[in-house]
N, C-alpha and C positions, 0 to 999 in steps of 0.2 A: 486501503491500507496495503502496504507492501512490507513483508518481513524478509530480510535477506540474512542467511546464515553463512558464516565464514569458518571453515575448518582448515586452518593453515598454521604454519610454524612461526609466523611473525604477526605483529599487530596490524590492524587495518590501517592502510595508509591514505594519503590525500587523493591519489588517483582513484582508489576504490570508492571513497565517499563521494567524490565529484561525479563519478559514473552513476552512483546511486541517486544523487540529487537530480541528475539529468533524467534518469528513469522515472522518478517521482513526478517531475514536471511533465514529461512526455505523456504519461498515462493519467495525469491530473489526479493523482492520489492525494488524499488529504492527511495521510499519516505514514511515517516510515519508521521502521525499527531494524537495527542491525544487531545480530547476535554473533559474538566472536568467542572462540576458545582461547585466543591469545591476546586479547585486549585491543587497545586503541592508542594511536599516537596522540600527543598533546594537540597537534594541529587538527586532527580528526575530531577530537572532543570539542574544540572551539567551533569548527564548522558545523558539527551536528547541533550544537546549542543554537547557533545562528538560524539554522533551517528548521529547528524544532524536531529533529530526528532523535529518537530514543536509542541509546546504546545499552546493550545488555551483555553480561558475561553468560557463559553456559549455566553457571549456578543460578544466576538471577532468572534466566529464562525458564529453567526447570521448576523454580519455586513461584513463578508468576501465575496469578489467577487470570488466564487469558480470556475467560468469559467476560471479564470487565472491559477488555480492550475491543472485543468483537461485537459491536453494536451495528446491526445491519438495518438501516431504515427501510421500511416497506411503504411503497406508494400504491394505494389502491384506487383504481379508476374503473368505472363501469362504462363500457361502450355499448351503445345500442345501434343495431343495424337499421338503416332506413333504405328499404328496397322499393323501387318503383318499376313497374312493368308496363310498357306501352306496346299494344298489339296493333299492327297495321295490316290491312287487307292484302291478300296475295296479289301479285301483279299478273 
């Protein structure tokens, strides 16, 4: 999961969300969230919906129960060492 926060004087624009989509694909993230203090353009809302990106205002982010979002799968695997020693006579 990647969470990107924007603190700027204008709504998040198409260039910014396209960059975010590229980053999500590059790192193979399975979830993306953008938090913005100044909102999102209509085009960004449409693009975010298409890619399954969650958009949050600062107020929504502050009131969100992030523990529900952050599920980290744990893979447990036991590895056993198999060591073989072969001794050869000195030459």
